[in-house]
N, C-alpha and C positions, 0 to 999 in steps of 0.2 A: 559227422565233418564233413567227408570226403563228397556227400553227396550235394550238400551245400556249395561245395568249390566247381563240381562239376556241373553245377547247375546255371555258375557263371562264365565257361566255358562255351565261346560261340561252336557252332555247327563247322562240318566243312566246308558248306557251301559257301559261308560267310570266308572261307579263308580263300577260296577259288575265286569270289571276287574280289580280295583283295589283290592277288594275283593278278588278275586282268589288270583293276584299276593301275596297279602300280609298276610291274614288271615288261607288259607289254608295253606301252610307252617309252620305259628304259631301253627295251632290246630294237626299237622303233630308231629312236634318238641314237644309239650304238651305231646301228645298220648305216643312220644318214652320214653319221660323222665318217664313218668307212670309205662312205660313197665320194664325199665332201676330200677327205683326204687323197683318194688316190685320183680326183682331179685336180687338186690342186699338186701333187707330183707331177701329173702329166703335163700342168702348166710350168712347172720347172723346170721338167725336160725341154720344154719348148722355148724357154725363157734361156738356158744352156746351149741349146741350138741356137738360138738369134744372136748371144752374146758370143757364142764360138764365131759367127759367119761373118759377125759386127769387127771381131778381131781380126778374123781373117782379111776384110778388106780392108781395116786399116793397116794391117800390114804392108798389103798389098800399094795401098797409096801411100805408105811410107817409103818404100821399095821405091816405087817411081818418083817419088818428091828426090828422093834421094839423089837417083838417077838426073836429075834438072840440078841447076844451080841456084840454092836458096842462098842469102846473104840478109843478115841482122845486123850489119857493121857497112857504114862505107868502106869503099873498094879505091877510089883514086882515079878510077876512069870514071870521067864526063859522064860519058851516054849510060852508061851502067846505073851510078848514082841517081840520076836524074830519073830511070826507068823504076827505081826503086821507089823514090817517093810518090810516084805517077802509080805504083800498084797502091799505095798504101792511102792517099788522100786525092789522086786525081779525078775519080769518079764525081766530088763536088765543085759545084758549080761557082762558089765565092772563091775558091783557091786558083790564086793565078801563077803561072810561072813564068818569068822574062828572062830569056837565053841573050847572052852581049857578048861583047868580046873588052879584055880589060884593056885601059888606055889603046893604043895605036896600035898593040900586038895581037896575036895570034890565039892569046891563051883564052878559052873561054871559058866562061861563070855564066851561073844563072841565081836569081832570088826568087823565093817562094815564099809569098804572102796571101791572107787570109783578107779578103776583100771587108770593110764595114770595122774591123778591128784592128787590122794595123793604120797606122797613120801615113798617108798616100803620100803629104807633102814630106814628110822626114824622111820618107824613103827615095824620092826624088831629089831634093836639094843635098841629103847629108849622105847618101849610099850610092843611088846611079850616078852622080854627076861626078863624085870624087872617082866612082872608078872605073868610068869611061872616059874621064880625062885624061891627058897626054903626061906619061911620066918621064918624057925625054929628059926633063932639065931636073928630074929629082933623084932620079940613080940609071946606071945603066940597063940596056934593054936588055943585056946578054945573061946578066945575072937573073932578069923574071923568069927567063925561060930556064932556069934551074926547077922551077916548080917544089920546090923541097921547103926545108924550115927559112931559105930565107924571104921567099915570097910571102910567105905568113905570116912572120916577123914583120915585114914589109906595109903589105895589108893593114895590119892590123893596128902598125903605131906611126904610120904617116899617112895613110890616102883616109880609112874612115874615121869620120868625126862622131859618132856612136857613144853615148857613155856607158851602156849596158851590153856587153860582148861579153858569149863565153862559147866556148867551143864542145862539141857534142860529135860522139862518134857513134852511137845506136842511132839506129833509122826508127824508132819505134818512140825514142825519149824525143827524138827532136820534131816528129809529126805530131806528139803532145803540144810540143813547144808554139809549131807552127798556127794551130788550133787556137790556141790561147790568144794569139795575137803576134807573137815575133815574128822576126824575119827569117828565113834561110838563107846562107851564100852558101852557095856551092862553085869550088873553083878545079879546075883541070887539073889534076894530079897531087890535091891534098886528099889525104883520107880520112877526111872530117867534114864539116860543116860549121861556121860561124854563125851562130844564132846571136842576132840582134836585137835588140829591147825596141820594137815597134810599137808598143800597144798603146791605141787611142784611148784615152780615158773618159769613159762617159759617165758622167753623174749629175746629179741635179745639187742645186745650192743648199749650202747648209742654212737649215732653216731652224726653227724653235720647236722642240718634240709636240706631237700633238696627243698623246699618252700621257705627259708628266707634265701638265702647265704649272707655272710657280708664279704668283705675284711680285717676289725679290728673287733676284738669281739668274746667272749667264743665259742668255735667249739660243745657247749652239746647241744641236742635236746632232747625233753621229748620222750616217749616210749609209746609202747601198756599196760604196766603196770603200775598200778596207785599209789602201794608203792614206786616204783623207782621216777614216778613224783613228788611226794610227797617229797621224800627223797634233791630232786634235786631244790628244793625250799626252803627248810632245809637250804641245803648248802651253799646258798649263804651270811651263818653270823649268828650270834648268834642271837635271835629277839624270846622272850619269849611274843610277844605279836604277833606273827604270827598263828593266828588264824586256824583249819581245820576241820571244822563240816561234818559228814559225812549225807548219805543219801542213800536210796535204791530206785531207780527207775524200770521201768518196770511191767507190772501188771502179764505177764507168766514167762517171764525169767527178771529173777531179777538181777540189776548188780547194783556194788557200784560208788557213784558220791561224790565229796565233793565239797564243796566251802572253798574256802579261802582268807583270807581276814586278815588285820592287825587293830588291836582290838582299839588301839587309835588312829588310823588316820578316819578308816573307818568312814562313817556316819550310825548309827544307823537304819535309816528308809530306808537305800538303804540297806541295809544287809537282815531285814524284808521282804523288797518287794521281793529279790532275793529269799529268801526260801520260801515264801508263791508263790513265780511261779513256785518252782523246786516242790513242795508237790502237786501241780494243774497238773503235768504231771502224764496222766492215758493214757498207751498205751501198747500193749502188750510187743515189743519188742523195746529198746532202741540202735539202732545197733552201731551209731556213733553220737559225739557230736552235728554235723549236726541238730540231731532230737530234742537236745535239745533246741540247735538254734532257730528251727523253730517253736518251741512251746511255746517259753516264749519273743519273740519277741515283741513288739508292735504293729507295723504294719506289719501283714501277705502281705498286698497289696503294700507295696511299694517298687520298683525296688532296693534300697540301704539296704546292711545290717545294721543292728543295734543292735550286738555281733561281737565282733570282734575273730578272732581265729587266732591261732597261733601256731607253734611247738618251740618257744624257750623260755627258762624260765627265761632270764634276762630280755626279753619281758613283759614276767606277773609279774616277782619280780617289776621291774620298775611301773607297773600299780599298785601293791599293795601298793607301798609306797608312791603311790599319794593319794591313796584314793577310789581306784576301787577293785572290787570282782571280783574273777578266780572264775572260774567252771571247776571240771577236772573230765573227766569218765573214768572208766576204759576200756581197750581193745581198745583204740587211743591215738594215739600221738599229738592230735590236743586241747588245752585249750581254754577256751573262757574267754573273757575280758568283764564286763560291769560297766558302762555304757560305750558307744562308739561316738566319734564325728569324722565328716568327715575328719577335721585334722588328726587325727589320722590313718588313712588308705592312708594317703600318708607321714608318716613318719617314720624312720628307727631307728633301737636301736643304727646305726653308726654314726645319728646324733649328737648322746652325746659323742661317742668315740673319734671324732676327734674336733678338733678346731672349734670355733663359723664361722668363718668365710667364708671356703671352706663349712660346713654343709648350711649353709643361701641358699651359691650358690645353692647347691645340690636340698634342698628343694624346693626353686625357679624353679628351673627346672624341678622338679617333678609335681608340680601345670600349668606349661606351657604346659607338654605331657599331663597331664590330658583334658587341652582345648582345646589340637589338637584332643586327641584322642574323644572328644567329637563334636567340630563343624567343624572341616578342611573340612568333603567330604561333610555338607550343606551347607558350604559358597560358596566352589567349583560351587555348583550345583546352587545357589541361583545368584552369579554373571554371569554363563553360561549363562544361561536361563530368565533372568528377569534382569541384571543390566549389562549390557556389557558395558555402558557408564562410569562406574565406575572404568573400568580396563585401564590402564594405556595404550594408543595407540600401543607402540613397540610389548608391553608383551601381548594387545588383536589381534593384528596380527599374531604374532606367536602362539597364542592358537588354532585362525582359521586355521592357517595352520596346525596345528597337527590334529585337527578336521575335514579335508577336507576328504570326504568318508566313516566317520562313519557314519550308518544306523541309532543310536540308540540316542533318546536323553539323558541329562546328568543324570540323575536319573538310567535310565536304565544301564549305564555304569556303574554307582557307586555300582548300588543293584549285578552286574556281579560279579565285582572285589572283593566286599565287601565279598559277600556271599563264594566267592571262596578261599579268604584269610581265614576263620572263621574254612572252610571245612578243609582245609590244617592245621592249627592250633589244629583243636580237632583231624585231624590223628594223627602230630606230638605227641599228648601227648599219644595216646593209641597204637601206634607202641611199640614194642621191643625199648628200652634202643638206643642200638647200631645202628640201624637207622632208628629209630624217628628223630632228628635232621636234617640229611642227606635231608631227606624225604622232611623236612619242606622247607628246604631251596631250594635244587633241584627244586621240585614242584614247590614252587612259582616261581622262574627264569622260567623256561620252559612255566608254564601257561602265565604268565607276557611276556616275549617276543612272543610267538604263538599268542596270543591275539592281540598285535600290528602288528604283520608281516600280520594278517588276516582281519588289519581292524575294528574288531569288537570294540574296545576302543583305545581310544588317548592315547598317551605315555603320557602326563601333567597327565591323571586319574590313570595311575599306578605308578606316582610319589606322590601324594595324598593320594594314598591307603598305597602305603609303609610306607610313613610317619607319616600314623596313624597307622597302625599294630605297628613300633618301639616306637611310642609315648606307646603305651597301655602295650610294655613289661616295662617300665621306673616305672609303680604303683606297690610299694612292696607288696601292699596284691591283690593276687588273685583275691577274691571276687569284692574285689571295681574295678578292672579292667573289670570284664565281665558284670557290673552294668553298665558303662559307656560305652560300646561296645555295650547292648543294647538298651541306649538310643540312640547310633550313628544312627539308623536305623528311629527312631520316628524322630530326629530332621531332618533326610535327606527328608523324606515325606514329612513337614510340610514344606521345602527349596523348594520342587517339585510344592508343592500346591500355595505357596505366597510370594517365594521369600526371599528377607531378613526379609522383615515382619514377615514370617512366623518362622525365627529362633528367631528374639526379643520376638515373642509370644510365641515360645516355651522354651525358657530362663525364660521368666517370670513365667509362671506355672510351669517349674520346680524351679525355685527360692520360691513361694510362697508354693510348697510341701514341700521343705526344710525347711521351715522356721516353720511349724506348725508339722516337724517331729520329735519324741522325741525318745531315749532314757532311761528306764529307769527314765522319769522324767527330763532328763536332755536336754534341746535343741540339736539336731544335728548338727546341724551349730553355737553351743558354738566354741569362743567367740564373735561370731559377734552377734548374738542374742543368749541370751539377752548381752549387748556390756559390758566389763567389759576390760577396757585398760589394769591391771594386767598381765589379761591370755595372752596378744598379744605378749608377751616376749617369746612366745613359740607356734607359732601361724604358719604365713608365715615364719617370721623370726627368726633362733634359737639365742637368744641373748647369751653373756658371762655366764659360771654358777653361778659366782657371783653375777649376777643382779639377777639370780632365785631364791630370797629367800622363794619364799611364793607357798604353793602349790594351784592348779587350786582352785578359789573363788566358779565355779560352782556346784563344789563338797559337799560344807558344811561340810568341813571335822572337825574333832573334834580338830586336831592340824593343822593350818593353814600354820606353819614355819615349814621348814625342812633344814633349814643353817641360824648359829647364824652370 
C-alpha cells in the first residue's frame, strides 16, 4: 500500500521547479515593494522638507505683512479707504472712480461704480447732482464739518434720492456689491460706505415659452431676470401667504437664488429640506438651474429626473397651490419644482384649462405614447427574433416578405435606425431655426427611403422607428422624453438577448427602481405607491374640478382643502 502511495509522490526535482516558479517571483515582488517603499519614504521626506520650507516662507510673509498696515474694514480716512478699494478692484478697466466735494464745502467724497451694470443716468441725476448741490439753504455748513453721525444721517435722509441704500463696513463685501452693479459712496470721516442700488436691469421682453407651447392658456414665460420672474408669480393674484426666501449660491461667482412656497399650505419639513439642500451647494459657479437640479436631487444615478423644470409661471403657481416648493435662479428662465412624481412629467397645464373629458383622453394618449416610446422597438425585436409563432400568420408572411434580403438581424436594424433618428433630432436642435425643422424632416425621409431601397433595413422597421419617434414628441416634459429614449436602448438589448422574457425582465427591473425612487421624501410613482385612492382623481384620469376638492395627501400639506 505504501509503495502505491509513494508512487504518486513527485520527485524532488518537481518540488524545486515549484519553488522556482512560485517563490522566486514572490521574493522579487517583496524586494520591489521594499524599493518602492523606500522611494516613497524619501519622497515623503522631500514633501515634509518642502512643507517646512513653505511654512517658513509663509511665516516670514506673515511677519512682513503684519509689519505693514492691512485693513479689512473702512477706517474713515478718505485717502486710505479709496486706496483699499483700488487695491481690490482698481485693475479692472470697467470700474470707475469719481472724486468730488460735497456741496460747496471742502468735504471730499468719491463714488465707485461699474460701467455697463450701473445706471449712469441714475448716478448723474440722483447721486452726483444731489451731492454736489448747494446745501447752504438746507443746513448750517458748520454742522456738516462735524463728519459724524449728523453728516451720515443728513446725506441719507435729506440729500440722496435713491430707494435702495444700505451701509457697508467690510471692504470685500462692498467690492462684491460694486461688481454686481451697485454704487459705493465714500465720504471723508465716515467709517463706512453707503451702497446705492443703481443696478441697470437688462432683460428681454416677456414672451411665450418655447419648450412648453399650449393651445389654450397664458402666453407668459419666465425671463433671465430674477425680479421679473418673482413679479410674474406675484401677478397671479393677491396672496400674502406667498413666501419668497433669498439665498446666494456659488463660491466664486455668487448668484441670487430664491425658493417660493405658500406658507399656509406647504409642509414645513419639506421647506426646511429644500433650504438645507440649497445651503449645501458648494461650487464655484451655478451657471444654470440645471446645476441646482443635479446637486439637490435624491439619486443622481437614476435615469429619471427628480426635479421638474419649467418656463411657465402658471405651472409653477399651480404647483405652489398644491403645496410644492419652487426654486428660481437669476440668469435662467427655467424654474424648478419639488417634489415631483412621474405623473407630473406627463401632465400639461392645458389639462386643467379644458373640460375633463378631452383632457382625460389626451392624458391617456400621453401614457400610451410613453409606453410606445419605451417598448415598441424591443417588442418588435423580440417577436421577429424569438417569438414568430405569436405573430398572426398573414402579418408574419408580410413581415417575412419585407425582410427578405436584409442582411442584418432585427437588433442591428433597430440600432441603425434609432441612432440615425437620434442624430437627426440632435442636428435639428442645433441648427439655426430657419433650417432646423426642415433638415429633420427631409433628413428622416431621405435616410429612411435610402435605407429601404438599399436593403439595409426593412420597411416595417422604418414604420416602428418613426412611430416611436413621433410618440416621444407627445411627452410634454423634454427631459422625461430623454429618459425614456435612453432606456429604450436598454430594453432593445434585453429583447435581443432574451426575447419577450427579456422585455418583461427589463420592465420588472424598471418598476423595482421606480418604486424605490423618491423625490424629497415623496415616492416618485405616487399615488400608486403608497396607494391613496383620493389622489387618483388627478393621476391617469383628470376628474372634474368640482370633484378635486382636496390637495394631494402625499404632500402632507397644512391645509388639505382647496375647494369648499
